[in-house]
DRENSEVEX-485241 format. One line per 10 residues: their letters; for each residue y, z negated, x of C-alpha. Coordinates in steps of 0.001 Angstrom, whole numbers. Layout:
A = Y,Z,X | ...
//
This chain:
MGFQMQPYGI = -46,-35,60 | 3334,1087,1486 | 6045,-1546,2050 | 8744,-951,-667 | 12139,-2003,602 | 13692,-4514,-1504 | 17406,-4183,-2072 | 19269,-7256,-835 | 22577,-8995,-1095 | 25199,-7329,-3423
QAMLKEGHKH = 22922,-4363,-3862 | 20295,-6419,-5726 | 22970,-7812,-7986 | 24648,-4617,-9189 | 23183,-1700,-10995 | 22740,1404,-8878 | 25383,3872,-8456 | 28111,1354,-7939 | 30563,1305,-5017 | 31572,-1789,-3193
LSGLDEAVLK = 34593,-1873,-866 | 35472,-5188,843 | 37318,-6466,3734 | 40774,-5536,5092 | 40049,-2023,6321 | 37897,-961,3447 | 39836,-2495,431 | 43186,-3777,1308 | 44341,-895,3635 | 42813,1795,1388
NIDACKELSA = 44812,364,-1594 | 47896,283,505 | 47423,3908,1423 | 47014,4954,-2186 | 50151,3183,-3142 | 51983,4750,-223 | 50966,8202,-1340 | 52280,7613,-4775 | 55517,6345,-3718 | 55921,9203,-1422
ITRTSLGPNG = 55684,11413,-4487 | 58408,9620,-6487 | 60617,8749,-3445 | 62039,12270,-3017 | 63237,12190,-6591 | 65173,8836,-6168 | 68770,8939,-6953 | 71344,11626,-7977 | 70286,14153,-5433 | 66646,13618,-6035
MNKMVINHLD = 64343,16700,-6104 | 62586,17863,-9178 | 58930,17854,-9428 | 57019,20468,-11361 | 54004,18713,-13043 | 51515,20606,-15168 | 49420,18322,-17197 | 45913,18744,-18475 | 47159,20427,-21617 | 48961,23003,-19511
KLFVTNDAAT = 52304,21705,-20543 | 55002,22142,-17786 | 57374,19442,-16919 | 60147,19997,-14507 | 61880,16701,-13999 | 63027,13999,-11452 | 62211,11309,-13987 | 59657,8999,-12229 | 58322,7636,-15293 | 57483,11040,-16727
IVNELEVQHP = 56055,12234,-13485 | 53626,9288,-12992 | 52628,9399,-16678 | 51688,13030,-16548 | 49863,12772,-13134 | 47340,10514,-14695 | 46777,8461,-11561 | 43201,7513,-11188 | 43266,5164,-8287 | 43076,1519,-9498
AAKILVLAGR = 45635,181,-7016 | 48141,2998,-7478 | 47704,2458,-11287 | 49270,-920,-10832 | 52404,669,-9500 | 52408,2980,-12371 | 52120,222,-14903 | 54974,-1682,-13214 | 57151,1500,-13380 | 56169,1874,-16985
AQQEEIGDGA = 56985,-1628,-17870 | 60483,-1081,-16307 | 60835,2165,-18209 | 59972,435,-21585 | 62018,-2664,-20705 | 65226,-1300,-19352 | 64844,2683,-19432 | 66000,3293,-15962 | 64789,2301,-12511 | 61249,3266,-12729
NLVISFAGEL = 61596,5177,-9705 | 63029,2364,-7843 | 60132,118,-8713 | 57503,2536,-7692 | 59279,3535,-4398 | 60170,98,-3452 | 56744,-1459,-4209 | 55217,1368,-2070 | 57667,495,796 | 56838,-3275,506
LEKAEELIRM = 53161,-2372,918 | 53821,-147,3829 | 55625,-2976,5551 | 52662,-5271,4556 | 50323,-2808,6246 | 52223,-3225,9538 | 52017,-7096,9079 | 48416,-6915,8598 | 47866,-4695,11648 | 49911,-7268,13554
GLHPSEIISG = 47215,-9840,12392 | 48950,-11669,9439 | 46715,-12626,6659 | 47508,-11024,3244 | 48047,-14507,1772 | 50803,-15239,4227 | 52357,-11957,3389 | 52183,-12766,-358 | 53802,-16117,281 | 56621,-14596,2330
YNKSINKVVE = 57262,-11959,-332 | 57442,-14578,-3036 | 59992,-16556,-1146 | 61987,-13403,-527 | 62050,-12344,-4150 | 63249,-15774,-5233 | 65950,-15482,-2617 | 66834,-12035,-3745 | 67402,-13270,-7237 | 69866,-15933,-5889
IIDELVEQGS = 71634,-13323,-3795 | 71841,-10739,-6529 | 73678,-13316,-8761 | 76413,-13519,-6169 | 76875,-9755,-6145 | 77710,-9510,-9712 | 81235,-8072,-10377 | 83716,-10579,-11590 | 84565,-10414,-15257 | 81913,-7844,-15903
DSMDVRNKDE = 80021,-9944,-18313 | 82651,-10142,-21040 | 82270,-6602,-21934 | 82932,-5058,-25406 | 79966,-2768,-26132 | 82251,-609,-28426 | 84695,103,-25690 | 83631,3618,-24608 | 85052,3547,-21010 | 83233,335,-20335
VVLRMRAAVA = 80043,1879,-21658 | 80470,4992,-19705 | 81129,3123,-16550 | 77858,1335,-16841 | 75866,4310,-17971 | 76918,6832,-15335 | 74556,5666,-12671 | 71552,5951,-14987 | 72428,9368,-16271 | 73616,10842,-12987
SKQFGQEDTL = 70306,9998,-11342 | 68593,12395,-13911 | 71242,14996,-14296 | 73527,14999,-11315 | 76866,16704,-11890 | 76428,16670,-15660 | 77057,12814,-16163 | 80725,13454,-16936 | 79637,15665,-19859 | 76657,13624,-21049
CPLIADACIQ = 77850,10040,-20882 | 80680,10261,-23312 | 78317,11908,-25755 | 75645,9300,-25324 | 78228,6469,-25434 | 79666,7883,-28723 | 76282,8261,-30210 | 75385,4507,-29222 | 78700,3078,-30485 | 78432,4692,-33694
VCPKNPANFN = 75133,3212,-34620 | 75680,-218,-32866 | 75151,-2913,-35563 | 77314,-5981,-36106 | 75293,-7953,-33609 | 74830,-5645,-30621 | 71708,-7544,-29689 | 69836,-5904,-32555 | 70686,-2386,-31326 | 67788,-114,-32093
VDNVRVAKLV = 67013,2765,-29555 | 65420,4725,-32283 | 68589,5164,-34032 | 70012,7643,-31431 | 68089,10810,-32036 | 68004,13933,-29923 | 67823,17554,-31415 | 67194,20227,-28775 | 68400,23563,-29593 | 67809,26437,-27184
GGGLHNSTVV = 70807,28530,-26503 | 74454,27789,-25445 | 75199,25383,-22650 | 75565,21722,-22119 | 79208,21921,-22923 | 78303,23045,-26582 | 76442,19736,-27101 | 77859,17479,-29777 | 77096,14208,-31514 | 76406,14375,-35266
RGMVLKNDAV = 76538,11249,-37283 | 73337,11447,-39218 | 69947,13109,-38731 | 69653,16769,-37606 | 66605,18499,-38920 | 65580,21737,-37186 | 65014,23715,-40275 | 66752,25346,-43207 | 66741,24119,-46732 | 63994,25898,-48648
GSIKRAEKAK = 65845,27016,-51676 | 69303,28628,-52243 | 71007,25147,-52674 | 72358,24423,-49255 | 74305,21087,-49666 | 74387,17959,-51752 | 76921,15192,-51822 | 76209,11574,-52518 | 72654,12392,-53325 | 69650,10470,-54215
IAVFVGGVDT = 66573,11690,-52547 | 62845,11788,-53437 | 60306,12158,-50742 | 56912,13583,-51398 | 54421,13542,-48607 | 51783,15771,-50175 | 53940,18633,-50913 | 55451,20196,-54048 | 53114,22683,-55479 | 51136,24002,-58449
SATETKGTVL = 48042,22227,-57326 | 49620,19066,-58522 | 48353,20073,-61927 | 45009,19164,-60550 | 43066,21937,-62305 | 39949,22123,-60127 | 37644,22982,-62993 | 36265,26386,-64049 | 37923,27819,-67038 | 36307,30686,-69093
IHSAEQLENY = 38922,33048,-70422 | 37874,35748,-73100 | 41087,37290,-74076 | 44406,38239,-72740 | 46413,35720,-74837 | 44281,32851,-73584 | 45041,33938,-69918 | 48706,33811,-70967 | 48391,30424,-72589 | 46679,29120,-69676
AKTEEAKVEE = 49391,30323,-67279 | 52061,28928,-69498 | 50445,25449,-69662 | 50396,25516,-65841 | 53992,26586,-65749 | 54878,23850,-68328 | 53228,21187,-66319 | 55016,22073,-63122 | 58306,22268,-64987 | 57566,18885,-66602
LIKAVADSGA = 56961,17310,-63099 | 60121,18840,-61611 | 62266,17821,-64735 | 60921,14273,-64364 | 62114,14099,-60770 | 65532,15563,-61762 | 65836,12986,-64664 | 65205,10184,-62112 | 68612,11057,-60687 | 67356,12738,-57488
KVIVSGAAVG = 69331,15700,-56249 | 67265,16276,-53244 | 63401,16847,-52973 | 61986,16306,-49501 | 58527,17559,-49041 | 55988,16788,-46274 | 53946,19916,-46864 | 54292,23411,-48411 | 56574,24139,-51411 | 55056,26337,-53957
DMALHFCERY = 56888,29309,-55392 | 56778,28280,-58860 | 57868,24682,-58120 | 60736,26048,-56025 | 61717,28270,-59007 | 62159,25061,-61241 | 63707,23218,-58482 | 66373,25841,-58456 | 66791,25699,-62121 | 67253,22000,-62170
KLMVLKISSK = 69682,22329,-59213 | 67495,20340,-56795 | 67952,20843,-53012 | 64618,21188,-51327 | 64004,20171,-47737 | 60669,20558,-45942 | 59870,18186,-42969 | 56439,18948,-41599 | 56332,16470,-38827 | 55023,13026,-39986
FELRRFCRTT = 57248,11163,-37372 | 60366,13008,-38550 | 59440,12246,-42122 | 59174,8540,-41459 | 62469,8472,-39550 | 63946,10384,-42510 | 62800,7751,-44867 | 64187,4967,-42590 | 67531,6671,-42422 | 67830,7264,-46208
GAVALLKLSQ = 65888,4327,-47379 | 63470,6361,-49350 | 59924,5525,-50120 | 57579,8333,-49486 | 55429,9084,-52493 | 52062,10588,-52283 | 51977,12968,-55145 | 54380,14649,-57302 | 55459,12347,-60163 | 58563,10657,-61503
PNPDELGYAD = 59852,8286,-58883 | 61079,4801,-59677 | 64794,4215,-59083 | 64012,1929,-56036 | 61843,4548,-54415 | 64711,7071,-54215 | 66593,7257,-50984 | 70383,7919,-50594 | 72576,10086,-48335 | 76304,10637,-48273
SISVEEIGGV = 75774,14383,-47720 | 73103,16715,-46882 | 74182,20164,-45813 | 72852,23202,-43920 | 74951,24165,-40913 | 74678,26747,-38312 | 74548,25517,-34734 | 74369,28353,-32253 | 72558,30824,-34513 | 70073,28205,-35593
RVTVVKNEEG = 70153,26841,-39090 | 69809,23146,-39158 | 70071,20524,-41975 | 72396,17562,-41314 | 71821,14455,-43240 | 74812,12092,-42973 | 74745,8523,-43858 | 78020,6529,-43129 | 77336,3007,-44677 | 74103,1125,-45102
GNSVATVVLR = 73977,-159,-41549 | 70776,2088,-40874 | 72960,4951,-39754 | 71491,7300,-37182 | 73346,9384,-34778 | 71943,12497,-33323 | 72758,14044,-30000 | 72598,17812,-30351 | 71618,19135,-26902 | 72012,22794,-25992
GSTDSILDDL = 70464,24441,-22917 | 69070,27743,-21921 | 65341,26705,-21544 | 62936,24320,-22989 | 62300,22435,-19635 | 65954,22007,-19207 | 66370,20564,-22684 | 63464,18157,-21996 | 64948,17029,-18976 | 68373,16569,-20675
ERAVDDGVNT = 66585,14502,-23410 | 65201,12136,-20732 | 68675,11678,-19441 | 69875,10803,-22902 | 66907,8433,-23341 | 67939,6633,-20038 | 71377,6452,-21254 | 70504,4915,-24597 | 68125,2424,-23076 | 70737,1503,-20641
YKAMCRDSRI = 73059,886,-23467 | 70437,-1355,-25108 | 70120,-3199,-21793 | 73960,-3654,-21506 | 73996,-5043,-25102 | 71855,-7881,-23807 | 73406,-8369,-20458 | 76430,-6316,-19371 | 76795,-7838,-15830 | 77126,-5078,-13154
IPGAAASEIE = 76588,-4958,-9486 | 77681,-2393,-6878 | 75607,749,-6900 | 75167,3466,-4230 | 72909,1291,-2132 | 75797,-1214,-1490 | 73793,-4021,-3289 | 70614,-3106,-1316 | 72205,-3353,2134 | 73847,-6624,1254
LAKKLKEFSL = 70455,-7952,101 | 68872,-6729,3456 | 71611,-8372,5358 | 71379,-11713,3576 | 67610,-11766,3580 | 67411,-11123,7265 | 69699,-14141,7712 | 67372,-16113,5541 | 64234,-15210,7444 | 65700,-16361,10680
KETGLDQYAI = 66127,-19953,9135 | 62374,-19970,8159 | 59677,-21243,10346 | 56039,-20514,9802 | 54463,-17104,9654 | 55939,-15948,6450 | 59261,-15386,8238 | 57879,-12127,9402 | 57006,-11121,5848 | 60518,-12016,4848
AKFSESFEMI = 61984,-9931,7616 | 59946,-6960,6548 | 60918,-7480,3005 | 64578,-7275,3977 | 63817,-4094,6009 | 62312,-2517,2952 | 65710,-2566,1249 | 66778,200,3827 | 64538,2519,2137 | 66975,3035,-756
PRTLSENAGL = 70109,4194,1316 | 67738,5983,3539 | 66188,7965,656 | 69550,8508,-993 | 70756,9974,2170 | 67734,12008,2869 | 67703,13500,-452 | 71438,14399,-159 | 70758,15872,3331 | 72640,13411,5331
NAMEIISSLY = 71677,11671,8489 | 70058,8489,7334 | 70349,6629,10576 | 73994,6959,10905 | 74606,6134,7354 | 72445,2954,7377 | 73985,1707,10634 | 77590,2231,9401 | 76743,581,6128 | 75346,-2383,8054
AEHASGKTKV = 78613,-2355,10204 | 80777,-2427,7208 | 78783,-5082,5450 | 78856,-7198,8392 | 82623,-7227,8417 | 82445,-8648,4903 | 83063,-5613,2834 | 80234,-6197,329 | 80864,-3365,-1859 | 80610,-371,426
GIDLENGICK = 77979,2061,-542 | 77326,5674,162 | 79627,8425,-1166 | 76973,11018,-1436 | 79330,13998,-2161 | 81172,13508,1019 | 78465,11991,3063 | 80518,8985,4126 | 80522,5229,3360 | 83102,4229,729
DVTETKIWDL = 83979,1313,-1532 | 82100,1597,-4864 | 85181,476,-6634 | 86700,3909,-5792 | 83653,6021,-6486 | 82836,4109,-9680 | 79153,3793,-9033 | 77745,544,-10748 | 74258,-518,-11593 | 73360,-2888,-14332
YVTKFFALKY = 72372,-6066,-13146 | 69253,-6280,-15310 | 68066,-2936,-14071 | 68148,-3985,-10493 | 66810,-7575,-11231 | 63712,-6399,-13156 | 63073,-3410,-10859 | 62966,-5533,-7763 | 61070,-8249,-9515 | 58516,-5881,-10966
AADAASTVLR = 58132,-4054,-7510 | 57448,-7312,-5690 | 54984,-8472,-8393 | 53055,-5245,-8197 | 53029,-5293,-4261 | 51633,-8836,-4350 | 49149,-7922,-6977 | 47734,-5114,-4667 | 47846,-7356,-1690 | 45844,-10031,-3508
VDQIIMAKPA = 42920,-7618,-3975 | 40314,-8015,-1117 | 37347,-6323,-2638 | 36871,-3332,-4993 | 33782,-3199,-6932 | 33296,45,-8996 | 30417,156,-11544 | 28614,3419,-11839 | 30788,5595,-14083 | 29499,5993,-17625
GGPRRGDPPA = 27756,9197,-18409 | 28848,12196,-20282 | 30501,15297,-19023 | 33655,15032,-16925 | 36824,16723,-17721 | 36832,20123,-16034 | 33104,20486,-15934 | 31571,23670,-17455 | 30218,23204,-20796 | 26433,22579,-20683
GMDED = 24049,25396,-21258 | 26193,27963,-19884 | 24799,30528,-17411 | 26271,31046,-13877 | 27674,34358,-14510
//
């Protein structure tokens, strides 16, 4: 009998097909590598001069953008450690709406420095403890950098809003921020409720219409639907609205049975009863006081005929989400089948009209009072990808507005804060004893990544810029940042580049947390992947040819 080799150790414990990576070289450094790769991708799109990435996702949809959140979401990152960074970036995007790139790039930088420390012989736990001390110190320092008097801001003051929004919008659409920011600010201020803390991001809509240029963009108070009204009635004032999800059609008569018809008049009578039934339904809707019918599906010809007779305006909204938003805007209740609505199920709009914007007929639903007002930014651009990217810039602006409703403090932008943080942390690390002082020193060096990347993306000499920034800050000018257009260092009070305090605060915190999480991992154990065909495998049973 042959000797069968017994699996021993971890092999015996896990089912076959697993992978087990442990130790510094196998697990920690591999994880750090993956994160470095990811941060190298996002890093070149950091800041206003960031490069665009062209991402084609698994559904063949094309994205051309420098919005890190979009890039990493579409890349479908597989590696577990890199996923942690993606999640941190996503958390930032959900929470603040800007700064996802900062999170991912900065976390990657922190990990790169950690790798140097590990190679020097520090244990990951010492690095983590140093990084934790650093981030606590950073939170203290950032508080000192806040601009005086910036916390008593009026969120309805357009200039103040634009000032705080510029950085976020410029990082997506550089050179367009002076056109975009006032639009976004207008839209946000219009829908800002009595208590700004309740600002709802969903109330600022974006309608993308191809054609024209950015300068043709406008803000419309109300909702803009990208289709024409169905019938010949194109406007209604102070109208009550009935919403039917199932469509407005003859099938509402529910005649699914088989009818035997022997003579011509029987056929005529049958058609008449159907007609009468539809008319009865439409009349019932008209009697309830509704002037507008909104249908979620097709509108039948006969039904349309009666809608015209009873002077009802007919709109068709095929997208479920738009329909839901429409109901929220007008306060209507969506009814499942065509029937007489109760008075409390009707919505209301001040005016609904079909207008022409750049050769496209759109329906504008306006609602001034009622608090649930919606503003729509109508974006114009030459191609779909440009419009998508503009939309991302608007989203960032709106989210920044929401963030500034919660906390309007600002700190110097254009890498001024980062250099100041690097300088102060460096001083702090010299006071520490123990091994974590090395980690703190590396943490402070990581901040240099931001001015370095900003300069590189703008084609400037990074070393010169950083050293002159340090020189300025050493002489006590804490607000000197990079003026990217002229490639020199300048006071941000002149260039008007401010970052929101919360954006920076959360971004640095999330980045440090993500980096620590990755460093805490010392073993990766992957079970055997579940069966089933992989994406991209040829379907089973096909021949080679």
